[in-house]
C-alpha positions as CSV (number, residue, x, y, z in Angstrom):
1,S,-27.8,69.0,32.6
2,Y,-27.3,66.2,30.1
3,S,-23.9,65.3,28.7
4,Q,-24.6,66.5,25.3
5,Q,-27.0,67.2,22.7
6,T,-27.6,64.0,20.5
7,T,-27.9,66.2,17.4
8,K,-23.9,67.2,17.7
9,V,-22.6,63.9,18.6
10,D,-24.0,60.4,18.1
11,F,-22.4,57.7,20.2
12,K,-22.9,54.3,18.4
13,R,-21.2,51.5,20.5
14,A,-19.8,51.2,24.0
15,F,-17.3,48.5,25.0
16,A,-17.0,48.2,28.7
17,D,-14.6,45.8,30.5
18,I,-15.1,46.0,34.1
19,T,-13.9,44.5,37.3
20,I,-15.9,44.5,40.5
21,D,-14.1,44.7,43.9
22,S,-16.8,44.0,46.5
23,K,-14.5,44.4,49.5
24,E,-13.8,48.0,48.4
25,K,-17.3,48.5,46.8
26,R,-15.5,49.7,43.7
27,V,-15.9,49.1,40.0
28,S,-13.1,49.8,37.7
29,G,-12.2,48.9,34.0
30,K,-11.6,50.2,30.5
31,M,-14.0,51.8,28.4
32,A,-14.3,52.5,24.6
33,Y,-16.9,54.4,22.6
34,E,-17.4,54.7,19.1
35,F,-19.1,57.9,17.9
36,V,-19.9,60.2,14.8
37,V,-19.7,64.1,15.2
38,N,-22.6,65.4,13.2
39,S,-21.9,69.2,13.7
40,S,-19.2,71.5,15.1
41,I,-18.5,70.9,18.7
42,D,-15.4,71.8,20.9
43,T,-16.0,69.4,23.8
44,I,-17.2,65.8,24.1
45,R,-18.9,65.0,27.4
46,I,-19.7,61.7,29.0
47,D,-21.5,61.6,32.4
48,A,-19.4,60.1,35.2
49,V,-20.2,61.1,38.7
50,N,-17.1,61.1,41.1
51,M,-14.9,58.9,39.1
52,G,-11.3,58.7,38.6
53,F,-9.8,58.4,35.0
54,C,-6.4,57.7,33.4
55,T,-5.1,57.0,29.9
56,L,-7.6,58.9,27.6
57,F,-7.0,58.3,24.0
58,I,-9.1,59.4,21.0
59,N,-8.1,57.7,17.8
60,D,-5.2,55.9,19.6
61,K,-3.8,59.4,20.4
62,A,-3.4,60.6,24.1
63,V,-5.5,63.7,24.5
64,E,-6.3,66.4,27.0
65,Y,-9.3,66.0,29.2
66,K,-10.9,67.3,32.3
67,V,-12.9,65.7,35.0
68,P,-15.3,67.9,36.8
69,K,-17.4,66.1,39.5
70,K,-20.0,64.9,37.2
71,E,-18.6,64.2,33.7
72,L,-15.5,63.5,31.6
73,Q,-14.7,66.1,29.0
74,S,-12.5,65.4,26.0
75,F,-11.7,67.8,23.2
76,E,-11.3,65.8,20.0
77,G,-13.3,62.9,18.4
78,Y,-14.2,59.6,16.8
79,K,-13.0,56.7,18.8
80,L,-12.5,57.3,22.6
81,Y,-10.8,54.9,25.1
82,F,-10.1,55.5,28.9
83,E,-9.7,53.7,32.2
84,F,-11.8,54.6,35.0
85,S,-12.7,53.6,38.7
86,A,-15.6,54.5,41.0
87,N,-16.9,53.9,44.3
88,P,-20.5,54.4,43.5
89,K,-22.7,56.0,46.3
90,Q,-25.9,55.0,44.4
91,T,-27.2,52.9,41.6
92,M,-24.6,49.9,42.2
93,Y,-25.5,48.4,45.5
94,F,-23.5,45.7,47.4
95,T,-25.3,43.6,50.0
96,G,-24.5,40.7,52.0
97,V,-21.0,39.0,52.5
98,D,-19.4,35.7,51.1
99,K,-21.9,33.2,49.9
100,G,-25.0,35.5,50.6
101,Q,-23.4,38.4,48.6
102,Q,-25.3,40.3,46.0
103,I,-24.2,43.1,43.6
104,W,-26.7,44.9,41.4
105,T,-27.6,48.0,39.5
106,Q,-30.6,50.2,39.1
107,G,-30.2,53.2,36.8
108,Q,-33.4,54.7,37.9
109,G,-34.1,57.1,34.9
110,K,-30.6,58.6,34.7
111,F,-28.1,57.6,37.2
112,T,-26.0,54.8,35.5
113,S,-23.3,57.4,35.3
114,H,-22.6,56.6,39.0
115,W,-20.9,53.3,38.1
116,L,-20.3,53.3,34.4
117,P,-19.3,56.4,32.4
118,S,-22.4,56.7,30.1
119,F,-25.2,59.2,29.4
120,D,-27.9,60.6,31.7
121,D,-29.7,61.8,28.5
122,V,-32.2,59.0,27.8
123,N,-32.4,60.2,24.1
124,E,-28.8,59.0,23.7
125,K,-29.1,55.4,22.5
126,V,-26.0,53.3,22.4
127,I,-25.3,49.6,21.8
128,F,-23.6,48.6,25.2
129,N,-21.3,45.5,25.2
130,M,-20.1,44.5,28.6
131,K,-17.3,42.2,29.8
132,V,-17.4,41.7,33.6
133,T,-15.0,40.1,36.0
134,Y,-15.9,38.9,39.4
135,K,-15.2,35.9,41.8
136,A,-15.6,32.5,39.9
137,D,-18.3,31.0,42.3
138,F,-20.9,33.9,41.5
139,E,-23.2,34.1,38.6
140,I,-22.8,37.3,36.5
141,I,-25.9,38.6,34.5
142,S,-26.1,41.7,32.2
143,N,-28.0,42.9,29.1
144,G,-27.5,41.2,25.8
145,I,-26.4,37.9,24.6
146,L,-23.9,35.8,26.5
147,I,-21.1,35.3,24.1
148,N,-18.1,34.2,26.2
149,R,-17.5,32.8,29.7
150,N,-13.8,32.2,30.9
151,S,-13.1,31.0,34.5
152,S,-10.0,30.3,36.6
153,S,-9.9,28.9,40.0
154,D,-10.5,32.5,41.5
155,Y,-12.2,34.6,38.9
156,K,-14.8,34.5,36.2
157,T,-15.1,36.7,33.2
158,V,-18.4,36.9,31.3
159,S,-19.1,38.8,28.1
160,F,-22.4,40.0,26.8
161,E,-23.2,41.8,23.4
162,M,-26.2,43.9,22.6
163,Q,-27.8,43.9,19.2
164,K,-29.6,47.2,19.5
165,P,-29.1,50.6,20.9
166,M,-30.7,51.5,24.2
167,S,-30.5,54.3,26.8
168,S,-27.8,53.9,29.5
169,N,-30.3,54.0,32.3
170,V,-31.3,50.3,31.4
171,V,-27.8,48.9,31.4
172,M,-27.9,46.5,34.2
173,L,-25.5,44.2,36.0
174,A,-26.4,41.5,38.7
175,I,-24.0,39.3,40.6
C-alpha cells in the first residue's frame, strides 16, 4: 500500500541531512518535510522500511507517533521534523573497502524508503534537498544543484538543492 493519497496531504519540500557510516552500513540523519493538508485526515504516513526514529516534531511541538515495520505514522500536521537511522537491506549498496569503496542508491520504482523516509507512491512529487556527510577523500553526488561544500581533515559535507518536485524513487546518492 502507498503511504497516503496525494489528494489528502500534499508534501511540498523535503530537507534531508544525512550521514553515512560505511563500516556499519548505516544511514542516519535529520529530516524535515513541509506539507499542506487538503482534506480531513487522522494520520500522516511516510514510508520508512525498518527504520528507527526519535524526536518527532510537528510545528515545533513533540507529537505521538508509531513506527510499524514499513512506515512512520504521525497524527498532526504542517511541518514535520524527525531523526532517523537505518541499515538498508536494499536500494543503498555498499561495495569495496577503503580507496575502492563505493556507496550508491537505486530506488527501482518505489524502494527509496529503505534508506530515506519518503514515499513509495510515485504520484507524490516533492522538492528534495539533500545534505550529505561522508569521509573527506570521497566524492559525493546527488540530485540537484551543488550549493555548498565544507570539508575538514576527516569529513566532507555537501549540500544539493532541487528546483522542481520529483518522485522519491529518483532520489539518488553516489559516493
